[in-house]
C-alpha positions, 0 to 999 in steps of 0.5 A: 692234273696240276703239278708234276706227278710221277706215279699213279694211284690205281683203284680197283672197283672194290676199293672205289666202292669202299671209299664211297661208303667211307665218304658217306660215313664221314658225312653222316658222322659230321651230323650236318643235315642237307636237302639235296646232293649235287653231283658234278658229272662225270666224276661225281656221278657214281659217288653222288648216286650212292650218297643220294640212295644212302641218305635218301635225299634228291640227286641233282646233276651239274655237268662240268668238264676239264679233262677232255683231251688225251682220253681224259688224262689232260686238263683243259679249260673248265666248262660248267653247264648253265643248268642243273638237272633234277627230277623235280623242284629246284635246288635250294636249302643245304646242298652237299656238293659231291665229286670224285676228287679235288685236284687243282681246286678250280672246279670246286671253287668255280662251282661254289661261286656258280651256286651262289650266283645262279641259285640264291635259294641255296643257303649252304653248300659243303663239298665231299670228295673221295680224294683231296690232293695237296696241290689243290687251292681248295680244301673240301669239307669231307674227304676220304684220302689226302694225297700229299704226292698228287698222284694221277688217280686211275679209277676203275672206269677210266679204262673205258676212256682208252678202250672206246667202243671199237676196243670193247668190240674187239676184246670180245667181251660184249655180245654183238647183235646182227649188223 
């Protein structure tokens, strides 16, 4: 995360799902029609999947990563996959680019440039995120919450980054088969 943040925004599973649904409603009410959803993995996987199901449009996935250090809490160098994964066809037409949040804006900016360079058949791309932080250099087209104070967002699935498989096993919440 860029900028100094002295607090966290903790999000429950129910809040997280409501936010995704609210994002879908915002996109729908805009009237913009799109041909594909391109979600940025990992953060955009869940929102992208839900939006793909609600709008009944194909889902494509582009792996990106910058939060790999310290159990996903420290931003490092941005890595963007060379190829987009999708079940059929190619990425073209109007694309809704979906992620969980825009923090510094670097990922959104670089991915949009990557789309222009690598996918000339994409005629328009708009971005949709749940959280838009004030410290971002990019403003997404659609967002649910604008966060003036740039908090660290603790999404409900992030507990798994810190827990790991051994923590899960020691917690006793998963059945363990024969060794």
